[in-house]
C-alpha positions in Angstrom: 94.6 111.4 115.5 92.6 114.5 115.9 89.1 114.5 117.4 87.3 115.1 114.4 88.9 112.4 112.2 86.2 109.6 113.3 82.7 109.8 114.1 81.0 107.3 116.0 77.1 107.0 116.6 76.0 108.6 119.4 73.2 106.0 120.7 71.4 105.6 124.0 73.8 105.2 127.2 70.7 104.1 129.6 69.1 100.8 129.1 65.9 100.7 127.4 62.8 98.7 128.1 64.3 96.0 125.4 68.1 95.1 124.5 67.6 95.3 121.3 65.9 98.8 121.1 68.8 101.1 120.7 68.1 104.3 119.4 70.4 107.6 119.3 70.9 109.4 122.2 74.2 109.9 124.9 76.5 107.0 124.9 80.0 108.3 124.3 83.4 106.7 123.5 85.1 109.5 125.2 87.6 110.8 122.1 88.6 107.1 121.7 90.1 108.1 118.3 92.7 109.8 120.0 93.9 106.6 121.6 97.3 105.5 120.4 95.8 101.7 120.0 93.1 103.1 117.6 94.6 102.6 114.0 91.4 103.7 111.8 87.7 102.9 111.5 85.5 100.3 109.5 82.0 101.5 108.1 79.5 99.1 109.5 75.4 99.1 109.3 75.3 101.2 112.4 78.0 103.7 111.4 81.8 103.6 112.0 83.5 101.5 114.2 87.4 101.8 115.6 89.7 99.4 114.6 92.3 98.8 117.5 96.0 97.4 116.6 96.9 93.8 117.7 100.5 94.8 118.8 101.3 96.5 121.4 103.8 99.7 121.4 105.7 101.3 124.2 102.8 103.6 125.4 100.7 100.3 126.3 104.0 98.5 128.2 104.7 101.9 130.0 101.0 102.2 131.1 100.9 98.4 132.3 104.9 99.1 134.4 102.8 102.6 135.7 99.5 100.6 136.5 101.3 97.6 138.0 102.8 100.2 140.7 99.9 101.5 141.2 100.3 104.9 139.2 97.0 106.0 137.4 95.8 102.5 138.3 92.4 103.7 138.9 92.2 105.3 135.3 93.9 103.2 133.6 90.4 102.5 131.2 89.1 101.9 127.8 86.1 103.6 127.0 83.6 101.1 126.7 82.0 100.3 123.2 82.3 98.4 120.4 85.5 97.8 118.7 86.8 95.8 115.4 89.9 93.5 115.0 90.8 92.7 111.2 87.9 93.2 108.8 84.7 91.7 110.8 81.7 91.2 109.3 78.0 90.3 110.3 79.3 86.5 111.3 82.1 87.4 113.1 82.8 86.3 117.0 82.3 88.8 119.7 84.5 88.5 122.2 83.4 90.5 125.3 86.3 92.1 127.7 86.5 94.4 130.7 87.4 98.0 130.5 90.6 97.6 132.5 93.1 98.4 129.9 95.4 95.5 131.2 92.4 93.1 130.5 91.8 94.8 127.3 95.5 94.9 126.1 95.8 91.3 127.3 92.9 90.3 125.0 93.7 92.4 122.0 97.4 91.4 121.7 96.4 87.5 120.8 94.0 88.7 118.3 96.6 89.5 115.1 95.3 87.7 111.9 91.8 87.8 113.4 88.8 89.3 112.0 86.1 90.0 115.1 84.3 92.2 117.3 85.4 93.5 121.0 82.5 94.6 122.9 84.0 96.3 126.2 82.0 96.7 129.2 82.2 99.2 131.3 83.8 97.3 134.5 84.7 100.5 136.6 88.4 100.0 135.8 88.4 96.7 137.4 89.6 93.3 135.9 87.3 90.6 134.5 87.5 88.2 137.4 87.3 90.9 140.0 84.5 92.4 138.2 82.3 89.3 137.8 82.6 89.2 141.8 82.0 92.6 142.7 78.7 92.8 139.8 80.2 95.2 137.7 80.9 92.6 135.0 77.6 91.5 135.1 74.4 90.4 133.1 72.8 94.1 133.1 75.6 95.4 131.9 76.1 93.2 129.1 72.5 93.5 128.1 73.0 97.5 128.1 75.7 97.4 125.9 74.4 95.1 123.5 71.7 97.5 123.2 73.9 100.7 123.3 76.3 99.7 120.5 73.3 98.3 118.8 74.7 94.9 118.1 71.8 93.2 116.6 71.5 95.6 114.0 74.8 94.6 113.3 75.1 91.0 113.2 73.5 88.1 112.2 75.6 85.9 114.5 73.9 86.4 118.1 76.4 85.3 120.1 78.4 86.6 122.7 81.9 84.7 123.8 82.6 85.8 127.3 86.0 85.4 129.4 85.5 82.1 131.5 86.3 83.8 134.5 83.1 86.4 133.8 81.0 83.6 134.9 80.3 84.6 138.2 78.7 87.6 137.2 76.8 86.8 134.1 73.7 84.7 133.7 73.5 83.4 130.3 69.9 82.4 129.9 68.8 86.1 131.2 71.3 87.8 128.6 69.7 85.4 126.0 65.8 86.3 127.0 66.4 89.8 127.2 67.9 90.4 123.8 68.2 86.9 121.8 72.1 86.8 122.2 73.5 83.0 123.0 76.5 83.6 125.7 79.4 81.3 125.5 82.2 81.2 127.9 85.7 81.1 126.6 88.9 79.7 128.1 90.6 81.0 130.8 93.4 82.9 129.2 93.3 85.4 126.2 96.6 83.5 124.5 94.0 80.3 124.0 91.4 82.6 122.1 92.3 81.4 118.7 92.9 77.9 119.0 89.1 78.2 120.9 87.4 79.8 118.2 89.8 77.7 115.1 88.1 74.4 116.8 84.2 76.0 116.7 84.2 77.8 120.1 85.0 74.6 121.9 87.3 74.7 124.9 89.5 72.0 126.2 90.2 70.8 129.6 93.6 72.5 129.7 91.6 75.6 128.1 89.1 75.5 131.4 91.8 74.9 134.1 92.7 78.2 136.0 96.3 78.1 137.0 97.8 80.8 139.8 101.6 80.2 139.4 104.6 82.2 140.4 104.7 84.9 137.8 101.0 85.1 138.2 101.6 86.1 142.2 104.4 88.0 142.1 103.4 90.4 139.5 100.5 91.3 141.9 103.0 93.0 144.6 104.2 95.9 143.1 100.9 97.9 143.4 100.7 96.3 147.4 103.8 97.6 148.3 103.0 101.3 146.6 99.9 101.5 148.9 102.3 101.2 152.1 104.0 103.9 151.3 101.7 106.0 153.5 101.2 104.0 156.2 104.4 103.0 156.4 105.3 106.6 157.0 102.8 107.4 159.5 104.3 104.6 161.4 107.8 105.8 161.2 106.4 109.3 162.6 105.0 107.3 165.2 108.0 105.7 166.0 110.5 108.7 165.8 107.8 110.5 168.7 107.9 107.3 170.7 111.9 107.5 170.7 111.6 111.7 171.3 109.2 110.9 174.2 111.8 108.4 175.8 114.4 110.5 175.8 112.3 113.6 177.1 111.4 112.0 180.1 114.6 110.2 180.8 116.1 113.7 180.9 118.7 113.2 177.9 119.7 115.9 175.2 117.6 115.9 172.4 119.7 115.1 169.3 117.7 114.5 166.2 120.4 112.9 163.9 120.3 110.2 167.0 116.4 109.8 167.0 116.3 109.3 163.3 118.5 106.6 163.2 117.1 105.1 166.3 113.6 105.3 164.8 114.8 103.9 161.4 116.3 101.1 163.1 113.1 100.2 165.3 111.4 100.2 161.8 113.4 97.3 160.5 111.3 94.2 162.1 108.1 96.0 160.7 109.1 96.9 157.8 110.5 93.3 156.5 106.9 92.5 157.5 105.1 94.3 154.9 107.7 92.4 152.5 107.1 88.9 154.0 102.9 89.7 153.9 103.0 91.4 150.5 105.8 89.5 148.2 107.1 86.0 150.1 103.5 84.8 151.2 102.2 85.5 147.3 105.5 83.6 146.3 105.4 81.0 148.6 101.5 80.3 148.4 101.7 76.5 147.5 104.3 75.6 150.1 102.7 77.7 153.3 100.3 75.3 155.3 96.4 76.0 155.1 94.3 77.5 153.0 93.2 80.8 154.4 95.5 83.4 153.0 95.1 85.1 156.5 96.2 81.8 157.7 99.0 81.9 155.7 100.1 85.4 156.7 100.3 84.4 160.2 102.3 81.8 159.9 105.2 83.6 157.9 104.7 86.6 160.3 105.3 84.1 163.4 108.3 82.6 161.7 109.6 86.1 161.0 109.3 87.5 164.5 110.9 84.6 165.8 113.9 84.7 163.4 114.3 88.5 164.1 113.8 87.8 168.0 116.5 85.2 168.0 118.8 87.6 166.0 122.2 87.5 168.0 123.0 90.9 169.9 119.3 91.9 169.5 118.4 93.3 173.1 114.3 93.5 173.9 112.6 92.9 176.7 109.3 90.9 177.4 106.8 94.1 175.9 109.1 94.5 172.8 108.9 90.7 172.5 105.4 90.6 173.0 105.3 93.5 170.3 106.9 91.7 167.9 104.9 88.4 168.6 101.5 90.5 167.8 101.8 93.6 165.8 104.0 91.4 162.8 101.9 88.6 161.9 98.9 91.4 162.2 100.6 92.7 159.4 101.3 90.0 157.2 98.0 88.3 157.8 96.2 91.9 156.6 98.1 91.8 153.8 97.9 88.1 152.5 94.3 89.2 152.5 94.6 91.7 149.9 95.1 88.7 147.5 91.8 86.7 148.3 90.5 88.6 145.2 93.3 87.1 142.8 93.8 83.5 143.9 92.0 80.0 142.9 93.1 79.2 146.4 89.2 80.6 147.7 86.0 81.5 146.9 83.5 84.2 147.4 81.8 83.0 150.3 85.0 81.7 151.6 86.7 85.4 151.9 83.5 87.0 153.3 83.8 84.3 156.1 87.2 84.5 156.5 87.7 88.2 156.8 84.7 87.8 159.4 86.9 86.1 161.8 89.9 87.4 160.7 89.9 91.0 160.5 88.4 91.5 164.3 92.0 89.0 165.5 94.4 91.0 163.3 92.9 94.6 164.8 92.9 93.2 168.6 96.8 91.8 168.3 97.6 95.2 166.3 95.8 96.8 169.1 97.4 95.2 171.7 100.9 95.2 170.0 101.3 98.9 169.7 100.2 99.3 173.5 102.8 96.6 174.2 105.3 98.6 172.0 104.2 101.5 173.5 105.2 100.6 176.8 108.2 99.3 176.0 109.6 102.6 175.4 109.1 103.9 178.8 109.6 100.7 181.0 
């Protein structure tokens, strides 16, 4: 589609005194007409609104795969604004979504055959749950977008259906006080939205329950692994320099191929520690004793350090052994804490408390471990 095919009303991008006082200004859909998931437009009392596809195509699936692996993750967003699924009218439901495209896609693929509006708010490319915790899926942003898209002029149905996981960030009575829109919190999962709407916007206990199953956990690991490439490269270089320095001090002949092989051999226990922290901990989360994620990572880190140290044929002195039992658990505990924003096992206050206690201990253990590892090459 060319940019000139659709022209949406340009309205104020800044919060006015009243959220019901939308006016012409600078709100911009960032050429949303050119997006593959836009199928057309519908005419409304406030101007044309883009209609979205409810079936994901190969571009959506490819984009999702890339985002899962950290490729373009921070820019994988949807232009904030008002969209239509099907042919909604003045009394059609309004679903509110984050502008992280994985969240948006998870919602729209469940809307086939439904006529409703989708209000996409600017969460800075963050999913609903994390954005609610960070405050970007919050009361002020919801109010601002109601004003910017002129919803009061478009709808006689003054109700916004929020994702349940946005509840920590949205104060419903404040939204209603500011612009007269009632807030209803929908089901946890987008897959239940159709059933939720059919029974008059009521969620049963199953719809309200948050699960964090195996697939929910392991699907998060690819982006964690890609984030480790750079630190892994630095640590490999560190081991190479240690091997090089030990050879020079011993007066031996420098053999680059041998140094490279030895450095990668020395890397093995720490490389597997990355996999333990980013893959095995989330996969085995319910089965590891304890509640704090850093503790769960520490447990598996100690297990792996013990297994590696006990391998037949491994010759390791006291300092090298100490480095394994300090660095490996520090790695796994730190990586495990990356999952605190996506699990039902903890809370925001719990995460803050855990980080205050765990991070200093992790940094201390890692520092002492690096000192022990360095000395082991020269003693």
